[in-house]
C-alpha positions in Angstrom: 86.9 73.9 92.7 85.0 72.3 95.9 84.8 74.5 99.2 84.0 73.6 102.4 81.5 75.6 104.4 81.5 75.0 108.3 77.6 74.8 108.0 77.7 72.1 105.4 79.4 69.7 108.0 77.5 67.3 109.3 76.8 67.4 113.4 79.7 65.8 114.8 78.6 62.7 117.4 80.8 62.1 120.6 80.7 58.7 122.0 82.3 55.8 124.0 83.6 54.5 120.4 84.8 58.1 119.4 83.5 60.4 116.9 81.4 60.1 114.1 79.0 62.1 112.1 80.9 65.4 111.1 84.5 64.5 112.0 86.0 61.1 112.1 89.5 60.0 113.8 90.8 57.7 111.4 94.0 56.8 113.0 97.5 56.8 112.5 99.2 56.1 109.1 102.5 56.4 106.9 100.6 60.0 105.9 99.9 60.8 109.3 97.3 61.1 111.9 94.6 61.3 109.8 90.7 62.6 110.2 87.9 62.4 108.3 85.4 65.6 107.9 81.7 64.5 106.5 79.7 67.1 104.9 76.8 67.5 102.6 77.6 70.2 99.8 74.7 70.9 97.2 73.1 67.9 98.6 75.9 65.4 97.8 77.3 63.9 100.6 81.4 64.7 100.6 84.4 63.6 102.9 87.8 65.2 103.5 90.2 63.3 104.5 93.5 65.6 106.7 96.5 63.8 108.0 98.7 65.8 110.5 102.2 65.2 111.5 101.6 64.7 115.1 98.5 63.3 117.5 98.3 66.6 119.3 98.2 68.5 115.9 95.1 66.0 114.8 93.5 66.6 118.6 93.9 70.1 117.9 91.8 70.3 114.7 89.4 68.0 116.4 88.9 70.4 118.7 88.6 73.5 116.6 86.0 72.0 114.4 83.9 71.2 117.3 84.3 74.2 119.1 83.6 76.2 115.7 80.8 74.1 114.4 79.1 75.0 117.7 77.3 71.9 118.2 77.6 68.2 119.0 76.1 65.6 120.8 78.0 63.8 123.4 77.2 60.4 124.3 78.2 58.9 127.7 
């Protein structure tokens, strides 16, 4: 089983085009509103796809990831 540590998540980059790096907003699909979390695990690049029931839940997860990660780069 693979686990994800917060320290493994890549830096989250916020720009006018949206989020990249450690967290990406993938959009809305039949499965739900989805995000992709990118990390490094034992030197290997890994990604987790999370699909939530509503856009509000997706935004909440993104906000939590940015908060607990404690660092992101913002380009305006």
